[in-house]
N, CA, C and O atoms as a CHARMM CRD file, in Angstrom:
* protein
*
  368
    1    1 GLY  N    -53.54400-165.51800 222.32000 PROA 1      0.00000
    2    1 GLY  CA   -53.30400-165.05200 220.99000 PROA 1      0.00000
    3    1 GLY  C    -53.91000-165.97800 219.96100 PROA 1      0.00000
    4    1 GLY  O    -54.25300-167.12400 220.24900 PROA 1      0.00000
    5    2 SER  N    -54.03300-165.47100 218.78900 PROA 2      0.00000
    6    2 SER  CA   -54.58100-166.26600 217.70700 PROA 2      0.00000
    7    2 SER  C    -53.49400-167.18000 217.14300 PROA 2      0.00000
    8    2 SER  O    -52.31800-166.81600 217.13900 PROA 2      0.00000
    9    3 PRO  N    -53.88000-168.35300 216.67300 PROA 3      0.00000
   10    3 PRO  CA   -52.86300-169.26200 216.11300 PROA 3      0.00000
   11    3 PRO  C    -52.28700-168.67800 214.82200 PROA 3      0.00000
   12    3 PRO  O    -52.99800-168.06900 214.02300 PROA 3      0.00000
   13    4 VAL  N    -50.97600-168.88000 214.64100 PROA 4      0.00000
   14    4 VAL  CA   -50.26400-168.34200 213.48600 PROA 4      0.00000
   15    4 VAL  C    -50.11300-169.46100 212.45100 PROA 4      0.00000
   16    4 VAL  O    -49.64600-170.55700 212.75800 PROA 4      0.00000
   17    5 THR  N    -50.51800-169.15400 211.22700 PROA 5      0.00000
   18    5 THR  CA   -50.39700-170.16300 210.17100 PROA 5      0.00000
   19    5 THR  C    -48.91800-170.32300 209.79300 PROA 5      0.00000
   20    5 THR  O    -48.11900-169.41300 210.01400 PROA 5      0.00000
   21    6 PRO  N    -48.56000-171.46500 209.23000 PROA 6      0.00000
   22    6 PRO  CA   -47.15100-171.66400 208.83400 PROA 6      0.00000
   23    6 PRO  C    -46.66700-170.62100 207.82600 PROA 6      0.00000
   24    6 PRO  O    -45.50800-170.20700 207.86700 PROA 6      0.00000
   25    7 GLU  N    -47.55200-170.19700 206.92300 PROA 7      0.00000
   26    7 GLU  CA   -47.17000-169.18100 205.93700 PROA 7      0.00000
   27    7 GLU  C    -46.86300-167.85200 206.61400 PROA 7      0.00000
   28    7 GLU  O    -45.87700-167.19700 206.27800 PROA 7      0.00000
   29    8 GLU  N    -47.70000-167.45200 207.56400 PROA 8      0.00000
   30    8 GLU  CA   -47.46700-166.19900 208.29500 PROA 8      0.00000
   31    8 GLU  C    -46.17100-166.28900 209.10200 PROA 8      0.00000
   32    8 GLU  O    -45.40400-165.32800 209.16200 PROA 8      0.00000
   33    9 ARG  N    -45.93200-167.43400 209.71600 PROA 9      0.00000
   34    9 ARG  CA   -44.71000-167.61800 210.50800 PROA 9      0.00000
   35    9 ARG  C    -43.47700-167.51700 209.59500 PROA 9      0.00000
   36    9 ARG  O    -42.47900-166.89700 209.96300 PROA 9      0.00000
   37   10 ARG  N    -43.55300-168.13100 208.40300 PROA 10     0.00000
   38   10 ARG  CA   -42.42600-168.08200 207.47500 PROA 10     0.00000
   39   10 ARG  C    -42.14600-166.64200 207.04100 PROA 10     0.00000
   40   10 ARG  O    -40.99400-166.21200 207.00000 PROA 10     0.00000
   41   11 LEU  N    -43.20700-165.90300 206.72100 PROA 11     0.00000
   42   11 LEU  CA   -43.03700-164.50400 206.32200 PROA 11     0.00000
   43   11 LEU  C    -42.44900-163.66400 207.46200 PROA 11     0.00000
   44   11 LEU  O    -41.58900-162.81200 207.24100 PROA 11     0.00000
   45   12 ARG  N    -42.93000-163.92100 208.68600 PROA 12     0.00000
   46   12 ARG  CA   -42.42500-163.18600 209.84800 PROA 12     0.00000
   47   12 ARG  C    -40.94500-163.49600 210.08800 PROA 12     0.00000
   48   12 ARG  O    -40.15600-162.59200 210.36500 PROA 12     0.00000
   49   13 ASP  N    -40.57000-164.77700 209.98000 PROA 13     0.00000
   50   13 ASP  CA   -39.16900-165.16000 210.16800 PROA 13     0.00000
   51   13 ASP  C    -38.28500-164.55900 209.07300 PROA 13     0.00000
   52   13 ASP  O    -37.16700-164.11800 209.33700 PROA 13     0.00000
   53   14 LYS  N    -38.80300-164.54800 207.84300 PROA 14     0.00000
   54   14 LYS  CA   -38.04500-163.98400 206.72700 PROA 14     0.00000
   55   14 LYS  C    -37.83500-162.48400 206.93200 PROA 14     0.00000
   56   14 LYS  O    -36.74700-161.96100 206.68800 PROA 14     0.00000
   57   15 LYS  N    -38.88800-161.80000 207.38400 PROA 15     0.00000
   58   15 LYS  CA   -38.77300-160.36500 207.63800 PROA 15     0.00000
   59   15 LYS  C    -37.75800-160.11600 208.73700 PROA 15     0.00000
   60   15 LYS  O    -36.97200-159.17200 208.65900 PROA 15     0.00000
   61   16 HSD  N    -37.77000-160.96300 209.76700 PROA 16     0.00000
   62   16 HSD  CA   -36.81500-160.81900 210.85900 PROA 16     0.00000
   63   16 HSD  C    -35.37900-161.00000 210.34100 PROA 16     0.00000
   64   16 HSD  O    -34.48300-160.24000 210.70600 PROA 16     0.00000
   65   17 LEU  N    -35.17000-162.00700 209.49200 PROA 17     0.00000
   66   17 LEU  CA   -33.84100-162.22600 208.92300 PROA 17     0.00000
   67   17 LEU  C    -33.41100-161.03400 208.06800 PROA 17     0.00000
   68   17 LEU  O    -32.24600-160.63900 208.09600 PROA 17     0.00000
   69   18 ASN  N    -34.33300-160.47200 207.32200 PROA 18     0.00000
   70   18 ASN  CA   -34.01600-159.30000 206.50600 PROA 18     0.00000
   71   18 ASN  C    -33.61400-158.10900 207.37200 PROA 18     0.00000
   72   18 ASN  O    -32.79900-157.28100 206.96600 PROA 18     0.00000
   73   19 ASP  N    -34.20100-158.03200 208.57900 PROA 19     0.00000
   74   19 ASP  CA   -33.87600-156.93100 209.47800 PROA 19     0.00000
   75   19 ASP  C    -32.49300-157.08600 210.10700 PROA 19     0.00000
   76   19 ASP  O    -31.82800-156.08300 210.36700 PROA 19     0.00000
   77   20 ILE  N    -32.04400-158.31600 210.35800 PROA 20     0.00000
   78   20 ILE  CA   -30.79900-158.49300 211.10100 PROA 20     0.00000
   79   20 ILE  C    -29.58700-158.77900 210.21400 PROA 20     0.00000
   80   20 ILE  O    -28.45900-158.67100 210.69600 PROA 20     0.00000
   81   21 THR  N    -29.76800-159.13500 208.94900 PROA 21     0.00000
   82   21 THR  CA   -28.62100-159.43900 208.09700 PROA 21     0.00000
   83   21 THR  C    -28.89100-159.03000 206.65000 PROA 21     0.00000
   84   21 THR  O    -30.02700-159.03900 206.17600 PROA 21     0.00000
   85   22 ALA  N    -27.80100-158.67000 205.96700 PROA 22     0.00000
   86   22 ALA  CA   -27.90800-158.32800 204.55100 PROA 22     0.00000
   87   22 ALA  C    -27.56300-159.53000 203.68200 PROA 22     0.00000
   88   22 ALA  O    -27.65200-159.46700 202.45500 PROA 22     0.00000
   89   23 ALA  N    -27.17000-160.62400 204.32400 PROA 23     0.00000
   90   23 ALA  CA   -26.77900-161.81600 203.56800 PROA 23     0.00000
   91   23 ALA  C    -27.99600-162.42000 202.88200 PROA 23     0.00000
   92   23 ALA  O    -29.07900-162.50200 203.46100 PROA 23     0.00000
   93   24 ARG  N    -27.79700-162.83600 201.64700 PROA 24     0.00000
   94   24 ARG  CA   -28.87500-163.46200 200.87700 PROA 24     0.00000
   95   24 ARG  C    -28.34500-164.77900 200.31300 PROA 24     0.00000
   96   24 ARG  O    -27.15600-164.90300 200.02200 PROA 24     0.00000
   97   25 LEU  N    -29.21100-165.73300 200.16600 PROA 25     0.00000
   98   25 LEU  CA   -28.82400-166.97500 199.51800 PROA 25     0.00000
   99   25 LEU  C    -28.66800-166.72000 198.02700 PROA 25     0.00000
  100   25 LEU  O    -29.48000-166.00700 197.43800 PROA 25     0.00000
  101   26 PRO  N    -27.64200-167.28700 197.40500 PROA 26     0.00000
  102   26 PRO  CA   -27.49600-167.08700 195.96300 PROA 26     0.00000
  103   26 PRO  C    -28.62700-167.77800 195.21900 PROA 26     0.00000
  104   26 PRO  O    -29.16600-168.77900 195.68900 PROA 26     0.00000
  105   27 PRO  N    -28.98700-167.24300 194.05800 PROA 27     0.00000
  106   27 PRO  CA   -30.06400-167.88200 193.29600 PROA 27     0.00000
  107   27 PRO  C    -29.61500-169.25200 192.78400 PROA 27     0.00000
  108   27 PRO  O    -28.43300-169.47100 192.52000 PROA 27     0.00000
  109   28 LEU  N    -30.54600-170.14100 192.65200 PROA 28     0.00000
  110   28 LEU  CA   -30.25700-171.48300 192.17200 PROA 28     0.00000
  111   28 LEU  C    -30.15900-171.43900 190.65000 PROA 28     0.00000
  112   28 LEU  O    -31.16100-171.23000 189.96500 PROA 28     0.00000
  113   29 HSD  N    -28.93800-171.63800 190.11600 PROA 29     0.00000
  114   29 HSD  CA   -28.72400-171.55300 188.67300 PROA 29     0.00000
  115   29 HSD  C    -28.84800-172.90300 187.98900 PROA 29     0.00000
  116   29 HSD  O    -29.06200-172.97300 186.77900 PROA 29     0.00000
  117   30 HSD  N    -28.71800-173.95300 188.74500 PROA 30     0.00000
  118   30 HSD  CA   -28.70700-175.28300 188.15100 PROA 30     0.00000
  119   30 HSD  C    -29.97300-176.03700 188.52300 PROA 30     0.00000
  120   30 HSD  O    -30.61900-175.75300 189.53100 PROA 30     0.00000
  121   31 ALA  N    -30.30000-176.98200 187.69800 PROA 31     0.00000
  122   31 ALA  CA   -31.46700-177.81600 187.97600 PROA 31     0.00000
  123   31 ALA  C    -31.16100-178.69700 189.18700 PROA 31     0.00000
  124   31 ALA  O    -29.99600-178.98800 189.45700 PROA 31     0.00000
  125   32 PRO  N    -32.16000-179.11000 189.89500 PROA 32     0.00000
  126   32 PRO  CA   -31.91200-179.99900 191.03100 PROA 32     0.00000
  127   32 PRO  C    -31.30300-181.32100 190.56200 PROA 32     0.00000
  128   32 PRO  O    -31.38600-181.67600 189.38600 PROA 32     0.00000
  129   33 ALA  N    -30.70600-182.02400 191.48200 PROA 33     0.00000
  130   33 ALA  CA   -30.06200-183.30200 191.15300 PROA 33     0.00000
  131   33 ALA  C    -31.08400-184.27300 190.58100 PROA 33     0.00000
  132   33 ALA  O    -32.25600-184.26800 190.95600 PROA 33     0.00000
  133   34 LYS  N    -30.60500-185.10600 189.66300 PROA 34     0.00000
  134   34 LYS  CA   -31.50500-186.10000 189.09800 PROA 34     0.00000
  135   34 LYS  C    -30.81700-187.45800 189.11100 PROA 34     0.00000
  136   34 LYS  O    -29.58900-187.54700 189.11500 PROA 34     0.00000
  137   35 LEU  N    -31.60200-188.48000 189.11900 PROA 35     0.00000
  138   35 LEU  CA   -31.06000-189.83600 189.13100 PROA 35     0.00000
  139   35 LEU  C    -30.62800-190.23000 187.72700 PROA 35     0.00000
  140   35 LEU  O    -31.30900-189.92400 186.74800 PROA 35     0.00000
  141   36 LEU  N    -29.47900-190.91900 187.63600 PROA 36     0.00000
  142   36 LEU  CA   -28.97000-191.41100 186.36600 PROA 36     0.00000
  143   36 LEU  C    -28.87500-192.92500 186.42300 PROA 36     0.00000
  144   36 LEU  O    -28.69800-193.52100 187.48600 PROA 36     0.00000
  145   37 SER  N    -28.99500-193.51800 185.27100 PROA 37     0.00000
  146   37 SER  CA   -28.78200-194.95800 185.21800 PROA 37     0.00000
  147   37 SER  C    -27.28400-195.22400 185.33200 PROA 37     0.00000
  148   37 SER  O    -26.47000-194.32000 185.14300 PROA 37     0.00000
  149   38 ILE  N    -26.93200-196.44600 185.63600 PROA 38     0.00000
  150   38 ILE  CA   -25.52100-196.81700 185.75600 PROA 38     0.00000
  151   38 ILE  C    -24.79900-196.56000 184.42900 PROA 38     0.00000
  152   38 ILE  O    -23.67000-196.06900 184.42400 PROA 38     0.00000
  153   39 GLU  N    -25.44400-196.89000 183.30800 PROA 39     0.00000
  154   39 GLU  CA   -24.82200-196.70800 182.00400 PROA 39     0.00000
  155   39 GLU  C    -24.52300-195.22600 181.73700 PROA 39     0.00000
  156   39 GLU  O    -23.43900-194.88300 181.26400 PROA 39     0.00000
  157   40 GLU  N    -25.49000-194.35200 182.04400 PROA 40     0.00000
  158   40 GLU  CA   -25.28200-192.92100 181.85100 PROA 40     0.00000
  159   40 GLU  C    -24.15400-192.41700 182.74600 PROA 40     0.00000
  160   40 GLU  O    -23.31700-191.62400 182.31500 PROA 40     0.00000
  161   41 SER  N    -24.13700-192.87600 183.97400 PROA 41     0.00000
  162   41 SER  CA   -23.11100-192.46100 184.92000 PROA 41     0.00000
  163   41 SER  C    -21.72400-192.87800 184.44300 PROA 41     0.00000
  164   41 SER  O    -20.78100-192.08900 184.50200 PROA 41     0.00000
  165   42 ILE  N    -21.60000-194.11100 183.97300 PROA 42     0.00000
  166   42 ILE  CA   -20.30700-194.60100 183.48400 PROA 42     0.00000
  167   42 ILE  C    -19.87100-193.80700 182.25400 PROA 42     0.00000
  168   42 ILE  O    -18.70100-193.44500 182.13400 PROA 42     0.00000
  169   43 ALA  N    -20.80000-193.53600 181.34600 PROA 43     0.00000
  170   43 ALA  CA   -20.47700-192.77200 180.14200 PROA 43     0.00000
  171   43 ALA  C    -19.96900-191.37400 180.50500 PROA 43     0.00000
  172   43 ALA  O    -18.99800-190.89300 179.92100 PROA 43     0.00000
  173   44 ILE  N    -20.61600-190.73500 181.45500 PROA 44     0.00000
  174   44 ILE  CA   -20.19400-189.39200 181.88700 PROA 44     0.00000
  175   44 ILE  C    -18.82000-189.45800 182.54100 PROA 44     0.00000
  176   44 ILE  O    -17.97100-188.60400 182.28800 PROA 44     0.00000
  177   45 GLN  N    -18.59600-190.46900 183.38300 PROA 45     0.00000
  178   45 GLN  CA   -17.29300-190.59700 184.04200 PROA 45     0.00000
  179   45 GLN  C    -16.17700-190.83000 183.02800 PROA 45     0.00000
  180   45 GLN  O    -15.09400-190.26000 183.15900 PROA 45     0.00000
  181   46 ILE  N    -16.43100-191.65900 182.02500 PROA 46     0.00000
  182   46 ILE  CA   -15.41700-191.91700 180.99400 PROA 46     0.00000
  183   46 ILE  C    -15.12100-190.63800 180.22100 PROA 46     0.00000
  184   46 ILE  O    -13.96300-190.33000 179.93900 PROA 46     0.00000
  185   47 GLN  N    -16.16400-189.89800 179.88200 PROA 47     0.00000
  186   47 GLN  CA   -15.99300-188.64100 179.14800 PROA 47     0.00000
  187   47 GLN  C    -15.18300-187.64000 179.97800 PROA 47     0.00000
  188   47 GLN  O    -14.28900-186.97700 179.45200 PROA 47     0.00000
  189   48 GLN  N    -15.49300-187.53000 181.26700 PROA 48     0.00000
  190   48 GLN  CA   -14.76800-186.61100 182.13600 PROA 48     0.00000
  191   48 GLN  C    -13.31100-187.04400 182.30000 PROA 48     0.00000
  192   48 GLN  O    -12.41000-186.20500 182.33200 PROA 48     0.00000
  193   49 LYS  N    -13.08500-188.34900 182.40400 PROA 49     0.00000
  194   49 LYS  CA   -11.71500-188.86200 182.53900 PROA 49     0.00000
  195   49 LYS  C    -10.89700-188.54900 181.29300 PROA 49     0.00000
  196   49 LYS  O     -9.74000-188.14400 181.39800 PROA 49     0.00000
  197   50 GLU  N    -11.49200-188.73500 180.10400 PROA 50     0.00000
  198   50 GLU  CA   -10.78300-188.42900 178.86000 PROA 50     0.00000
  199   50 GLU  C    -10.45900-186.94800 178.76500 PROA 50     0.00000
  200   50 GLU  O     -9.35300-186.58200 178.36700 PROA 50     0.00000
  201   51 ALA  N    -11.40300-186.09400 179.12400 PROA 51     0.00000
  202   51 ALA  CA   -11.16600-184.64900 179.08600 PROA 51     0.00000
  203   51 ALA  C    -10.06500-184.26600 180.07500 PROA 51     0.00000
  204   51 ALA  O     -9.21600-183.42600 179.77400 PROA 51     0.00000
  205   52 TYR  N    -10.08300-184.88500 181.25300 PROA 52     0.00000
  206   52 TYR  CA    -9.06700-184.61000 182.26900 PROA 52     0.00000
  207   52 TYR  C     -7.68700-185.04300 181.77600 PROA 52     0.00000
  208   52 TYR  O     -6.71600-184.30200 181.92600 PROA 52     0.00000
  209   53 GLU  N     -7.59300-186.23900 181.18800 PROA 53     0.00000
  210   53 GLU  CA    -6.31400-186.73700 180.70100 PROA 53     0.00000
  211   53 GLU  C     -5.77900-185.87800 179.55300 PROA 53     0.00000
  212   53 GLU  O     -4.57400-185.64500 179.45900 PROA 53     0.00000
  213   54 GLU  N     -6.67000-185.41100 178.69000 PROA 54     0.00000
  214   54 GLU  CA    -6.25900-184.53800 177.59400 PROA 54     0.00000
  215   54 GLU  C     -5.70300-183.22300 178.14000 PROA 54     0.00000
  216   54 GLU  O     -4.68500-182.72400 177.66100 PROA 54     0.00000
  217   55 MET  N     -6.37900-182.67000 179.14100 PROA 55     0.00000
  218   55 MET  CA    -5.91800-181.42600 179.75500 PROA 55     0.00000
  219   55 MET  C     -4.56500-181.63700 180.43300 PROA 55     0.00000
  220   55 MET  O     -3.68600-180.78000 180.34600 PROA 55     0.00000
  221   56 GLN  N     -4.39600-182.77900 181.11100 PROA 56     0.00000
  222   56 GLN  CA    -3.12500-183.08500 181.76500 PROA 56     0.00000
  223   56 GLN  C     -2.00600-183.21700 180.73500 PROA 56     0.00000
  224   56 GLN  O     -0.89100-182.75200 180.97300 PROA 56     0.00000
  225   57 ALA  N     -2.28800-183.84300 179.59800 PROA 57     0.00000
  226   57 ALA  CA    -1.27900-184.00500 178.55300 PROA 57     0.00000
  227   57 ALA  C     -0.86400-182.64600 177.98900 PROA 57     0.00000
  228   57 ALA  O      0.32300-182.40700 177.76600 PROA 57     0.00000
  229   58 LYS  N     -1.82500-181.75900 177.76000 PROA 58     0.00000
  230   58 LYS  CA    -1.50600-180.42000 177.25100 PROA 58     0.00000
  231   58 LYS  C     -0.65500-179.65400 178.25200 PROA 58     0.00000
  232   58 LYS  O      0.31100-178.98900 177.87700 PROA 58     0.00000
  233   59 LEU  N     -1.01600-179.74900 179.52600 PROA 59     0.00000
  234   59 LEU  CA    -0.26900-179.05900 180.57000 PROA 59     0.00000
  235   59 LEU  C      1.15600-179.61000 180.66800 PROA 59     0.00000
  236   59 LEU  O      2.11200-178.84700 180.80700 PROA 59     0.00000
  237   60 ALA  N      1.29400-180.93900 180.59500 PROA 60     0.00000
  238   60 ALA  CA     2.62200-181.55600 180.66100 PROA 60     0.00000
  239   60 ALA  C      3.47500-181.12400 179.47200 PROA 60     0.00000
  240   60 ALA  O      4.66100-180.83800 179.63800 PROA 60     0.00000
  241   61 ALA  N      2.88900-181.07100 178.27400 PROA 61     0.00000
  242   61 ALA  CA     3.62400-180.63900 177.08400 PROA 61     0.00000
  243   61 ALA  C      4.05100-179.17700 177.22000 PROA 61     0.00000
  244   61 ALA  O      5.15900-178.81100 176.82900 PROA 61     0.00000
  245   62 GLN  N      3.18600-178.35800 177.76600 PROA 62     0.00000
  246   62 GLN  CA     3.50400-176.94400 177.94800 PROA 62     0.00000
  247   62 GLN  C      4.64800-176.78600 178.95000 PROA 62     0.00000
  248   62 GLN  O      5.57400-176.01200 178.71100 PROA 62     0.00000
  249   63 LYS  N      4.59100-177.50600 180.05800 PROA 63     0.00000
  250   63 LYS  CA     5.64800-177.42000 181.06700 PROA 63     0.00000
  251   63 LYS  C      6.97300-177.92500 180.51300 PROA 63     0.00000
  252   63 LYS  O      8.02100-177.33600 180.77800 PROA 63     0.00000
  253   64 LEU  N      6.93600-179.01800 179.74000 PROA 64     0.00000
  254   64 LEU  CA     8.15100-179.56100 179.14600 PROA 64     0.00000
  255   64 LEU  C      8.76200-178.57000 178.16400 PROA 64     0.00000
  256   64 LEU  O      9.97700-178.37200 178.14400 PROA 64     0.00000
  257   65 ALA  N      7.91200-177.94900 177.34800 PROA 65     0.00000
  258   65 ALA  CA     8.39700-176.95800 176.38800 PROA 65     0.00000
  259   65 ALA  C      9.03200-175.77300 177.11200 PROA 65     0.00000
  260   65 ALA  O     10.05300-175.25100 176.66400 PROA 65     0.00000
  261   66 GLU  N      8.44400-175.34900 178.21500 PROA 66     0.00000
  262   66 GLU  CA     9.01100-174.24300 178.98200 PROA 66     0.00000
  263   66 GLU  C     10.35200-174.64400 179.59500 PROA 66     0.00000
  264   66 GLU  O     11.29800-173.85600 179.61400 PROA 66     0.00000
  265   67 ARG  N     10.42100-175.87600 180.09400 PROA 67     0.00000
  266   67 ARG  CA    11.64200-176.34000 180.73400 PROA 67     0.00000
  267   67 ARG  C     12.78200-176.50600 179.72200 PROA 67     0.00000
  268   67 ARG  O     13.93900-176.22000 180.03000 PROA 67     0.00000
  269   68 LEU  N     12.45100-176.96300 178.53000 PROA 68     0.00000
  270   68 LEU  CA    13.47000-177.15800 177.50100 PROA 68     0.00000
  271   68 LEU  C     13.72400-175.88700 176.69600 PROA 68     0.00000
  272   68 LEU  O     14.56700-175.87400 175.79900 PROA 68     0.00000
  273   69 ASN  N     13.00500-174.83600 177.01100 PROA 69     0.00000
  274   69 ASN  CA    13.12600-173.53800 176.34400 PROA 69     0.00000
  275   69 ASN  C     12.88100-173.67200 174.83900 PROA 69     0.00000
  276   69 ASN  O     13.63900-173.13200 174.03400 PROA 69     0.00000
  277   70 ILE  N     11.84400-174.37700 174.47100 PROA 70     0.00000
  278   70 ILE  CA    11.46100-174.54900 173.07300 PROA 70     0.00000
  279   70 ILE  C     10.46300-173.46000 172.70500 PROA 70     0.00000
  280   70 ILE  O      9.45800-173.25000 173.38500 PROA 70     0.00000
  281   71 LYS  N     10.76800-172.77800 171.61000 PROA 71     0.00000
  282   71 LYS  CA     9.84700-171.74200 171.15300 PROA 71     0.00000
  283   71 LYS  C      9.32800-172.14400 169.78300 PROA 71     0.00000
  284   71 LYS  O     10.10100-172.51500 168.90000 PROA 71     0.00000
  285   72 MET  N      8.03900-172.07000 169.61500 PROA 72     0.00000
  286   72 MET  CA     7.42800-172.39700 168.33300 PROA 72     0.00000
  287   72 MET  C      7.33600-171.11200 167.51500 PROA 72     0.00000
  288   72 MET  O      6.71700-170.13500 167.93800 PROA 72     0.00000
  289   73 ILE  N      7.97100-171.13000 166.32200 PROA 73     0.00000
  290   73 ILE  CA     7.89100-169.98000 165.43300 PROA 73     0.00000
  291   73 ILE  C      7.32600-170.44200 164.10100 PROA 73     0.00000
  292   73 ILE  O      7.32000-171.63300 163.79100 PROA 73     0.00000
  293   74 ARG  N      6.87100-169.51700 163.35000 PROA 74     0.00000
  294   74 ARG  CA     6.29800-169.84100 162.04800 PROA 74     0.00000
  295   74 ARG  C      7.42100-169.97800 161.01600 PROA 74     0.00000
  296   74 ARG  O      8.29900-169.12100 160.92600 PROA 74     0.00000
  297   75 PHE  N      7.38300-171.03400 160.26200 PROA 75     0.00000
  298   75 PHE  CA     8.42100-171.29600 159.25900 PROA 75     0.00000
  299   75 PHE  C      7.77600-171.39500 157.88900 PROA 75     0.00000
  300   75 PHE  O      6.96100-172.28000 157.62700 PROA 75     0.00000
  301   76 GLU  N      8.16300-170.45900 157.01200 PROA 76     0.00000
  302   76 GLU  CA     7.63500-170.44100 155.64800 PROA 76     0.00000
  303   76 GLU  C      8.79100-170.30800 154.67700 PROA 76     0.00000
  304   76 GLU  O      9.16000-169.18700 154.32500 PROA 76     0.00000
  305   77 PRO  N      9.37600-171.41200 154.23100 PROA 77     0.00000
  306   77 PRO  CA    10.52900-171.30500 153.34000 PROA 77     0.00000
  307   77 PRO  C     10.19100-170.65200 151.99800 PROA 77     0.00000
  308   77 PRO  O     11.05400-170.00200 151.40900 PROA 77     0.00000
  309   78 GLU  N      8.99700-170.80200 151.51200 PROA 78     0.00000
  310   78 GLU  CA     8.60700-170.20900 150.23100 PROA 78     0.00000
  311   78 GLU  C      7.70700-168.99700 150.42000 PROA 78     0.00000
  312   78 GLU  O      7.10900-168.50300 149.46400 PROA 78     0.00000
  313   79 GLY  N      7.61600-168.53300 151.63100 PROA 79     0.00000
  314   79 GLY  CA     6.65600-167.46500 151.91000 PROA 79     0.00000
  315   79 GLY  C      7.25600-166.08600 151.90200 PROA 79     0.00000
  316   79 GLY  O      8.00900-165.73500 150.99300 PROA 79     0.00000
  317   80 GLU  N      6.94100-165.32600 152.87300 PROA 80     0.00000
  318   80 GLU  CA     7.25900-163.90700 152.95300 PROA 80     0.00000
  319   80 GLU  C      8.76500-163.63000 152.96000 PROA 80     0.00000
  320   80 GLU  O      9.21700-162.70900 152.28000 PROA 80     0.00000
  321   81 ALA  N      9.54800-164.40400 153.71300 PROA 81     0.00000
  322   81 ALA  CA    10.97600-164.14100 153.85300 PROA 81     0.00000
  323   81 ALA  C     11.71200-164.27600 152.52900 PROA 81     0.00000
  324   81 ALA  O     12.63000-163.50200 152.25900 PROA 81     0.00000
  325   82 SER  N     11.33500-165.23400 151.70000 PROA 82     0.00000
  326   82 SER  CA    12.03600-165.43200 150.42400 PROA 82     0.00000
  327   82 SER  C     11.70500-164.32600 149.43100 PROA 82     0.00000
  328   82 SER  O     12.43400-164.14000 148.45800 PROA 82     0.00000
  329   83 MET  N     10.64600-163.60400 149.65100 PROA 83     0.00000
  330   83 MET  CA    10.24100-162.55200 148.72900 PROA 83     0.00000
  331   83 MET  C     10.91900-161.22300 149.04200 PROA 83     0.00000
  332   83 MET  O     10.85600-160.30300 148.22700 PROA 83     0.00000
  333   84 GLN  N     11.56200-161.09600 150.19300 PROA 84     0.00000
  334   84 GLN  CA    12.10000-159.80300 150.60400 PROA 84     0.00000
  335   84 GLN  C     13.28000-159.36300 149.73800 PROA 84     0.00000
  336   84 GLN  O     13.43800-158.17000 149.47800 PROA 84     0.00000
  337   85 TYR  N     14.09500-160.28900 149.29600 PROA 85     0.00000
  338   85 TYR  CA    15.28700-159.90500 148.54000 PROA 85     0.00000
  339   85 TYR  C     15.04400-159.82300 147.04000 PROA 85     0.00000
  340   85 TYR  O     15.91300-159.33500 146.31700 PROA 85     0.00000
  341   86 ARG  N     13.93400-160.26800 146.55900 PROA 86     0.00000
  342   86 ARG  CA    13.64400-160.24100 145.12300 PROA 86     0.00000
  343   86 ARG  C     13.24600-158.83800 144.66900 PROA 86     0.00000
  344   86 ARG  O     12.58300-158.08700 145.38400 PROA 86     0.00000
  345   87 GLU  N     13.66500-158.52800 143.48800 PROA 87     0.00000
  346   87 GLU  CA    13.31200-157.22300 142.94600 PROA 87     0.00000
  347   87 GLU  C     11.93200-157.28300 142.32200 PROA 87     0.00000
  348   87 GLU  O     11.50400-158.31400 141.80500 PROA 87     0.00000
  349   88 VAL  N     11.26300-156.17600 142.38300 PROA 88     0.00000
  350   88 VAL  CA     9.95800-156.08400 141.77600 PROA 88     0.00000
  351   88 VAL  C     10.14300-155.42900 140.41500 PROA 88     0.00000
  352   88 VAL  O     10.61200-154.29500 140.32600 PROA 88     0.00000
  353   89 ARG  N      9.77000-156.15600 139.33900 PROA 89     0.00000
  354   89 ARG  CA     9.93800-155.62200 137.97700 PROA 89     0.00000
  355   89 ARG  C      8.56700-155.48500 137.32300 PROA 89     0.00000
  356   89 ARG  O      7.65500-156.28700 137.52900 PROA 89     0.00000
  357   90 ASP  N      8.47700-154.47000 136.55700 PROA 90     0.00000
  358   90 ASP  CA     7.25400-154.26000 135.80700 PROA 90     0.00000
  359   90 ASP  C      7.35200-155.03700 134.50400 PROA 90     0.00000
  360   90 ASP  O      8.38700-154.97200 133.84100 PROA 90     0.00000
  361   91 GLU  N      6.34000-155.75400 134.12100 PROA 91     0.00000
  362   91 GLU  CA     6.39400-156.61300 132.94600 PROA 91     0.00000
  363   91 GLU  C      6.20300-155.85400 131.63000 PROA 91     0.00000
  364   91 GLU  O      6.30600-156.45300 130.55900 PROA 91     0.00000
  365   92 ASP  N      5.93200-154.56400 131.68900 PROA 92     0.00000
  366   92 ASP  CA     5.68700-153.78400 130.45400 PROA 92     0.00000
  367   92 ASP  C      6.89400-153.62800 129.67100 PROA 92     0.00000
  368   92 ASP  O      6.86500-153.00400 128.61000 PROA 92     0.00000
């Protein structure tokens, strides 16, 4: 037989895979990995740690509020509620 080039072999193998399975590799959405300097890496880690701690604090506050049965309502002493009992008079 004639020698098969690597490109032809790859196409033949790909066609064979297409014949035996419907599974496909997902498309690559992200850029390939890149090298970072130590300073960049530390800065990213600190930023991620702060975001994580902030999220944990919000979650803890939410759980505590649920456990203590605290409900946040809007309070307007000079707003809408105080106007309900007042009469509306025409200035004419």
